N, C-alpha and C positions, 0 to 999 in steps of 0.2 A: 303528390299530393296537393290536395285541393286549396284552395287558398279558400278559407270559411270564416264565420264568422261564430261560430259556434257553440252558443251559451247554454248550456244546461240550465233545464228548470225540473218539480216534480210535477205532479199527476192529475187527470182528470179525463172521464169522456161519460158517452150519452148514446141513444137512441133515436131515430129523425123519422119525422112524418112530415110530408111536404104538405104546405099550406096553399095558397094560391099562386096562381099562374100569371105575368105579366105578359106582356104585351109584346111582340118579338122587335127586333130592334136589329138595325141594319147590321148584317155582319156579323148576328147571332143566331142563336139557335132560341127557341123560348124561354122565358126566365123563369125560373123558379124563387119565388120573391115571401116576401114577413110581412104579414096583417099584424104591426105592433102598436102600441100604443103613442102618443106623440111624443117628438125628444122633446126633454127637459119637463116634461108634465111630471108634476108633484102630488104627492099622495092626499088624497082626499081626507081632511080634518072634520071632526064633528063631535057632538054627543052622539054615546053610547047606542049604537042600534039605529045610526044615521045610514042613509043608503046612500049609494057612488061609489065607482072603484076604488077599494083600498082601504085602510083598517079606520076604523070611527073610533077616535078616544079623543079626551077629552082632557086638555091641561097636561097632557103625558102620561098621563094615568094610564097603568098596564095591569087592570084586573080583570075579573069576569065577575057576571057573565060578558059578553061580547059579543056582536054582529059587527060582519062584511061582508059586499056585494066583491065577488069575484068576475075575473072573465066572461065568466057567462050568464051575466048578468043574476046569477044564484044569489041569496044573502044568506051567508053563513053562519049559523049561531053556533056559538061554544058556550054551557053554562057554567063550565069550570076550566081551568088549566088542563089542557091535552096532557097524559101522562106516557100516552102508549102512540108515537107519532111515525108514521109510516112515508116513506119520499120513494116515487114510481121513476124520479129521475134524478140526476146525479146533483144537480147545479143545488136541488133544496137540499142534498143532505151535506154538500160542500159546506152551505150558510149556515146549517145548523150546528155542525161542527166548528165552525169559525164563531159559532157564537157561542160555544162551550156547551151544549144542550145534547149532545151525542148519547148520554147515557138513557135519554130520555126516547130514543130512534129504536123503534123494532124490525123495520123492513127497511130494502134500501136494494137499488137498481145493482143488476151485475158490475155496473160501470161505475157504482162507486165503490167497487170493493179496494181501489186505492188509499183509501182514507184509513188511518189509522185504527184499528179494532172493527172495520163494517165489516169484514168475514165474518164477525162473530154475530152479525144480524139476520134476520129470514131475507134471503135471495126472493124476490117478488116477479122477477123478470122471467116474458115468456118469450116466443122465440120472436115475435115483434112486441114491444110495449110492455106490460104490466098484464100479469096473471091475475084474474081476480079473485079464481080461488086463492091464491099466494098471498093476496092484498088481506081477502077475509080471516085467513087462517093469521093471519098476524095482529087481529082485534085488535085494533088502533081508535083510536079516540079522535085521531084527527091523520085524511092523508094530503101530502101534498104535492099538486100535479103541474110542473112545469110547462111549457106552453107546448110543447111539443108530445106533450101527452093527450090532448085535446078528447082523441078519441077513446082511452080509458074513461074519462069522467062520469060518463052519465053511466055505462055497465057500472063502475062500483057505488054511485047514489042509488041504484034500482037494490044493490044489496043493502042498503040503512048504512051505508057508511057515510060519514062529512069528511066530505072531498072540498079542499079548495085549490081553484085552476087558474097561474097565473097569465096574465097577457104576455106578449114577446119583449123579451129585454133586449133591444139594440142601442144602448146606448147607456154611459153610466149612471147618469141619471137613473135610467127605469131599473139598474139594478141596486142603486140604493133607495128606492121605493121597495123591492121588492122585498130586498134586505129586512128594513124595517116593517112592512108587512108582515114577515115570516117572526120577526121579534115581538110583534103585536100577538098575534096568533099563538103561540109557544109562551106569553109573557116574560119575555127576554128583551125587555125595549131599550135598558141603558146600555146591554151588550152591543146589538142590532147598532144604537147610536154611536158605540164606540168602533164599532167594524167599520160603519161608513168615515168615520172622520180618518180611521189609516188606510184606508181604499182613497181616498181624496189628499190625503197628502202624500199617497205615494204617485197620484195623477201629475198633483204640483212638482214634485220632485222630477219626474218624466220628462217633462214639459219645461221646465228651468233646465234640465240637463243636456237639450236641443236644440234650445231657446237660440244658441249662437253657430248652428251646424248648416251646411247644408242639407237638404230634406231629398233623401234618394225616392226615384220614382220607385216604388214596392210593388208585387202582386204577391198572394197567397194562391198556389194551384191547387185544388182541390184533387187534380185527376181529370183524365176525358174532356179537356176541355176545360170545365166546370170550375171557376173562380170565386173569392167572396168580393162583392162589391159593394156600393152604396147602402146604407140605411142597415146596415147590420154588427152587432158586436166586432167583429175582426175588422171591419174598417175604421171602429172607433178605436181600438188599440193601436193600428197602425197608426194613425192620425196623433193622439196622445204621443206612442213610440218616434215620433221623429219623420215618419214615412209619408210620402202622398199617395194613396190608391191607384194606380193606374187604369182601375176596374170600376173609379167612381162614379163616370159618368152612365150606370146601370146599375139597375134594383137587386138584392137579395143574393142568388146565386147564379147566374145566368153562365150557362154555356157557349163560350165565345170558340169563334172560328180560329184557324189558325193564323189566316191572315189581319185578323184584329189583333191576339197576341203580341205578332209581328211588329203591330204598328204601335201600338203601344208604347215597344218596346220597355220592357221593365229594368233597373240597374240592379235592383234587388229581390230576391225571391225568398219569400218564410215558406220554412218546409218543416216535417217533424220529421223527418229522416235523418239520422246523422249523416248518413253518406250521399244525402241529395242527391239520388240517382236519378232524379226528375230535369235535371239539369243535363243530363246527356240525352232527354229524350227531345224531340221535335214538338213544337218550336221552342222549347225555351233555349234550346242548346245554340240558337240563333239570334239568339236578346242578348243585350249588353251584360245581364245577369248571368249567361251561359259563358260568353265570352271569357269573360272577366273570374269564372268560377264564385261568384258573390252573393251569399247567401247567409242565410242566420237560421239557428233550429230552435224551432221553440219545442216546447215541451205541448204535446197534442193533447192533453188534459186540459192544460189553461187555458191556451189558447181558444179552446173550443167551449170554454164553460163560462154563461155570464153570471159570474158568479163573484162576491169581495176578492177572493185571494185568485181568482184567476185574474184578477184587474192587475193588483199589484206585481205578481210574477211575471207577467208577460209583457205589462208596460216597463216593468225595469229593464227586464231582456231584452227587449227591442231597443229601447231608450240606448242603454251600455253598447249595443249592436252598431247603433247607427253613429255614436260617438267613436268607437273604434274603426269603422270604417272611414270616418274622415283623417281620424288621425293617424289610419295605416296606409291609404290610399289605395294601389292595388295589393299591398299587401295583409296578410291578414293572419291570424292564428288558428288552429284547431282546438276547438273545446272538447271539453268531453261531451258524450251522449246525452243527449238531451230524453232522447225518447225513453223516459218510464214506462214499465207494464203498465195495460191498463186493467189487469187482475183475470183476464180472460188468454193471458197467453202471447196476445199480439204485441206488435213493436212498430216503434216508426211511424208511417202514417199511418192513420186509425182508420182499423178497416169498422167494420158495420158489425162483427161480433161472430163472424164466420173465420174469422181467421187470415180474409185474405186483407192486402196492403196497398196504401194508396193515398195518398196525403190529401186524405178525406176532410171534410168539414165537420163542424159540430154536429149534429145529431141531437139529444138532448141538450147534450152537452151545449149548444147553443140555441135555445127554446127558437133560435134565430128564422130558419128555414122552414119553419111552422107556424100554421095562422092560429086560432083559435076555436074551431069547428074540423069536421072530418074533411077529409079533400075529397073533391068533387071526381068524377071519373076520368076527367082526362091527366089530372094531377094524379090519379093513382098508377095512370099505365106511365107516366112519367118516373115516379117513384118505385115503381117496379124495374120499369128499365134500366136508373140507378143502382138498384139495389142487386142486378144480373151483372152490373160489372164490378161490385164491389167498391162503388162511390159515396153512397150514403156512410154520414160518419155518424158517430156518436153524440148526442147532444145532450142537453141540457131538458 
């Protein structure tokens, strides 16, 4: 039996579009990177109707009419509180559920079906991205479009819909800003503030929990040599959870050669498959993590979704595993299966909605792999290659 640090979590997933491509690094293939907001940036605050990305509000007011400029530079105007809200990726849906505003949600991505009662809402997913026709049929007052849905924004606006598009969220501060923005857009500012407070409390707890233990060198392999590197939501989770990302010298989601992975020699692997099958595959089998069967099972939905509950659950799971790793040494315990279903029958390492398995990254689930505009030709080619091998994950 494997030595594992299998700690179960709950659910969340997404669809992905690839944003920008960074330059080639030594020993690596072209990097899929994220064009996100500046780390630690705070939401713009000003008089209602003011310009600038983020919510515009005065002295915490949460009334309407309300104007805000989104990631596309479009000023979105809400004359009154939106009563019919459609989310085209699951991170926004998760946030609305967290704010207690799920009763106003009329449409969701298929990858949000893990949320309680979400299957009762209209499924607005297409084979890739959102179905414009299905979104229109929900007759929404507001459409929330996270970062990975960039290509869907303009077609929806052409149908006369009010769409707010979010920038990439690559750290906890970005997620807090996104939560505050959603709260302001739907008139739930107090709930957003409470949710962010709970999230930051969980972050503090995770950091305190691991403050006095050795930080293992860790890696989150996505399959096919792709890994989660620096400037990603997953990297932030790893850091908060008490682990050092061995891929931190790279940006976004690079495809690393076997030689680079072996040289990085992770001591701990983050996996979303309770069987941790990837540890039996090269080059991972020849790393310290592979030799010692050292891994922690993360719920693919929470790990891959830049949203408040994802931060709470993922940082708690990882920090507990790191503490257990230090306490047990080479001995470890088998936990429950953390691979909750994504609503489409897939399990373990999240697939792309086609039933394929793989330790995939976040898709819309993290709006991380994505930029704020449609991908260029080279990026499309990379995305198609990933899709062909089942490596693109559902993101926010």
